[in-house]
C-alpha positions in Angstrom: 134.0 58.8 100.2 130.4 57.6 101.0 127.7 59.8 102.7 125.9 57.8 105.4 122.3 58.0 104.5 120.9 58.1 108.1 123.3 61.1 108.9 122.4 62.9 105.8 118.7 62.5 106.5 119.4 63.9 109.9 120.9 66.9 108.6 118.2 67.5 106.1 115.7 67.3 109.0 117.5 69.9 111.2 117.7 72.2 108.3 114.0 71.7 107.5 112.9 72.1 111.2 115.3 75.0 112.1 116.5 73.6 115.4 118.1 70.5 116.9 115.0 70.2 119.3 112.5 70.4 116.7 114.5 67.8 114.7 114.7 65.5 117.6 110.9 65.5 117.8 110.5 64.6 114.2 113.2 61.9 114.3 112.1 60.7 117.8 115.5 60.8 119.3 117.0 63.1 121.8 118.5 66.5 120.9 121.9 65.1 122.1 121.6 62.3 119.6 120.8 64.7 116.8 123.8 66.8 117.8 126.1 63.7 117.9 124.9 62.6 114.4 125.6 65.9 112.9 129.1 66.1 114.5 129.8 62.7 113.2 128.8 63.6 109.7 131.0 66.8 109.7 134.0 64.8 111.0 133.3 62.1 108.5 133.2 64.6 105.5 135.7 67.0 107.0 133.4 70.0 106.5 131.3 72.3 108.6 127.7 71.6 107.5 125.6 73.8 109.7 125.8 77.4 110.8 124.5 77.0 114.5 122.2 79.8 114.8 118.3 80.2 115.3 117.2 79.0 112.8 120.2 76.8 111.7 121.2 77.1 108.1 123.2 74.8 105.9 126.7 76.0 104.7 127.5 75.4 101.2 128.8 72.0 101.8 125.7 71.3 104.0 123.4 72.3 101.1 125.0 69.6 99.0 124.4 67.0 101.7 120.8 68.2 102.1 120.0 68.0 98.4 121.5 64.3 98.4 119.3 63.4 101.4 116.2 64.6 99.8 117.0 63.1 96.4 117.7 59.8 98.3 114.3 60.1 100.1 112.5 60.6 96.8 114.1 57.8 95.1 113.4 55.6 98.0 109.7 56.5 97.9 109.6 55.8 94.2 111.3 52.4 94.6 108.8 51.4 97.2 106.1 52.4 94.9 107.6 50.4 92.2 107.4 47.3 94.4 103.9 48.2 95.2 104.8 48.7 98.8 104.0 52.3 99.2 100.3 51.6 98.6 100.3 49.0 101.3 102.2 51.2 103.8 100.3 54.4 102.9 103.4 56.3 103.8 107.0 56.9 103.0 109.8 54.5 104.1 110.5 56.3 107.3 106.8 55.8 108.6 105.8 59.2 107.4 104.5 60.8 104.1 107.4 62.0 102.0 107.9 65.7 102.3 108.2 67.6 99.0 109.6 71.1 99.4 108.4 73.6 96.7 109.3 77.2 96.1 106.2 79.3 95.1 105.7 83.0 94.3 103.1 84.6 96.3 100.4 85.3 93.5 100.6 81.6 92.5 100.1 80.6 96.2 97.4 83.0 96.7 95.4 82.1 93.5 95.6 78.9 91.7 98.0 76.3 93.1 96.7 75.1 96.5 93.6 73.3 95.0 96.1 71.2 92.9 98.4 70.4 95.7 95.3 69.5 97.9 94.3 67.0 95.2 97.8 65.6 95.0 98.0 65.1 98.7 94.6 63.3 98.7 95.9 60.8 96.2 99.5 60.2 97.2 101.4 59.8 100.6 102.8 63.2 100.5 103.0 66.5 102.3 104.1 69.8 100.9 106.6 72.3 102.6 106.0 75.5 100.7 108.6 78.3 100.4 107.2 81.6 99.5 109.5 83.9 97.5 109.4 86.3 94.6 109.4 84.5 91.3 112.6 86.2 90.5 114.4 84.5 93.5 112.7 81.0 93.8 115.3 79.5 91.5 117.9 80.2 94.1 116.1 77.9 96.5 116.2 75.1 93.9 120.0 75.7 93.2 120.7 75.5 97.1 118.8 72.2 97.3 116.3 73.8 99.7 113.4 72.7 97.5 112.8 70.0 94.9 111.0 72.2 92.5 110.1 75.8 92.0 107.8 78.2 90.1 110.2 80.8 88.8 110.5 83.5 86.2 113.8 81.9 85.2 113.5 80.0 81.8 117.1 78.6 81.8 117.3 75.4 83.9 119.3 75.6 87.2 122.2 73.2 87.0 120.9 69.8 87.5 117.4 70.6 86.8 114.8 70.7 84.0 112.3 73.5 83.0 108.9 73.5 81.7 106.7 76.6 80.8 103.6 77.2 82.8 102.3 80.4 81.1 102.1 84.1 81.5 100.7 86.2 84.5 99.6 89.5 83.3 99.4 92.3 85.6 97.8 95.7 85.3 98.0 98.8 87.2 94.7 99.4 89.0 93.1 101.5 91.7 89.7 102.3 93.1 87.7 105.2 91.5 87.8 107.1 94.8 91.6 106.8 94.8 91.9 108.2 91.4 89.6 111.0 92.1 91.7 111.9 95.1 95.3 111.2 93.7 95.1 111.3 90.0 92.3 113.6 89.2 93.7 114.7 85.9 94.7 111.3 84.9 98.0 109.3 85.2 101.0 111.3 84.3 104.5 110.8 85.4 104.2 114.1 87.6 101.0 112.9 89.4 102.4 109.4 89.9 105.4 110.7 91.9 103.2 111.8 94.8 100.4 109.0 94.5 100.7 106.3 97.3 101.4 102.9 96.0 101.3 99.3 97.4 104.4 97.0 97.3 104.3 93.4 98.4 107.7 93.8 100.1 111.0 95.4 99.4 111.9 92.9 96.8 108.7 93.6 94.8 109.8 95.4 91.6 106.5 95.3 89.6 105.2 98.7 90.6 108.8 100.1 90.3 109.0 98.6 86.8 105.6 100.2 85.8 106.8 103.6 87.0 110.0 103.4 85.1 108.2 102.4 82.0 105.9 105.3 82.1 108.8 107.8 82.8 107.9 108.6 86.4 110.4 108.9 89.3 110.3 105.5 91.0 111.9 106.8 94.2 109.3 109.5 94.9 106.0 107.9 95.7 105.0 106.9 99.2 104.8 103.2 99.6 102.6 100.9 101.6 104.1 97.3 102.2 101.6 94.5 102.4 103.4 91.1 102.2 100.7 88.7 101.6 99.1 88.2 98.1 95.5 88.3 99.2 96.0 91.2 101.6 98.0 93.0 99.0 94.9 92.8 96.6 92.5 93.8 99.5 94.7 96.9 100.2 94.5 98.1 96.6 90.7 97.5 96.7 90.3 99.5 99.8 92.0 102.5 98.2 95.2 102.3 100.2 97.3 102.9 97.0 97.5 101.7 93.5 99.2 98.4 92.6 99.8 95.8 89.9 97.2 93.0 90.1 96.9 89.8 88.0 93.7 89.1 86.3 92.7 86.5 89.0 92.4 89.3 91.5 91.0 92.2 89.4 88.9 91.1 86.4 85.7 90.9 88.3 86.1 94.3 90.1 87.3 96.0 86.7 84.2 94.6 85.1 81.8 96.1 87.6 83.6 99.4 88.3 85.0 98.8 91.7 88.5 99.0 90.1 89.8 101.1 87.3 92.9 100.6 85.2 95.4 103.4 85.5 96.3 103.0 81.8 99.8 102.2 80.6 101.0 98.9 79.4 100.5 95.6 81.3 103.3 93.8 82.7 103.7 90.1 81.7 105.5 87.7 83.9 106.4 84.3 82.3 106.3 81.6 84.8 108.2 78.2 84.5 108.2 75.0 86.5 111.8 73.8 87.3 112.5 70.5 89.1 115.4 68.3 89.9 116.5 66.2 86.9 115.5 62.8 88.4 113.5 60.0 87.0 110.9 60.3 89.8 107.4 59.1 89.0 106.1 61.2 92.1 107.8 64.4 91.2 106.8 64.0 87.5 103.1 63.4 88.8 103.3 66.7 90.8 104.8 68.5 87.8 102.2 67.2 85.5 99.4 68.4 87.7 100.8 71.7 88.3 101.5 72.4 84.7 98.1 71.3 83.6 96.4 73.6 86.2 98.6 76.6 85.2 97.8 76.4 81.6 94.1 76.2 82.5 94.4 79.2 84.8 96.4 81.3 82.1 94.1 80.5 79.2 
């Protein structure tokens, strides 16, 4: 059974945009035509492909079709580039730059990767659709076909993907001197940490919890602030809202001049890996090479 390419691209657009109306604007057809294409594809494949809610989401069968559509678009772009047509067009085959969805953890997004992506976008007809999630969960987006590549803590390649090491992000528990004087005047102990406020990125962030467990403190006791943005998280720690685990990118300068102080205890090292679809794609490989090179500069 063949999957009609135009219908598959329509499904991928609906999933990316979240609604039929938004997809219709991208595809420059009516919402009714978008709906008819999706129904025709579902009837052709004999599967329900979308959960019709706001935003819509792909079913398991729909994820497979979305992944196929995105792989097809990438291969089509590379084929045109091979014919030297992409340079003449300055855009993808559909009259638009090709969209490359990537899954990136918050600290990477907030520190070193954006200049690399900006450089790539200046040299290639590409736009990036960034999905932010914890590095322990970004591989799930790759597995579902939501993204073409991901920065993840998972070293073992997702099925159908290849993995390359990026380096290690080292986090240290830090706080302001004023915070330490108020909440940990006698130094860091399991007992004092149980009542000292901390900052978590969100409820999936386990760095602070892991540190508490490592030093023998009760990880359920401390009051927690939630600040779900990498830069704002660092600012919250630097303003004394709580202690938190910060990478060197966000704390080295302040540790050197005394605006932050290390609590003590061990650092937490988070190895990061680049995983991407196992396709012979010059564009995807170019993106990977640039990201890997910049990561290794940033971590060394």
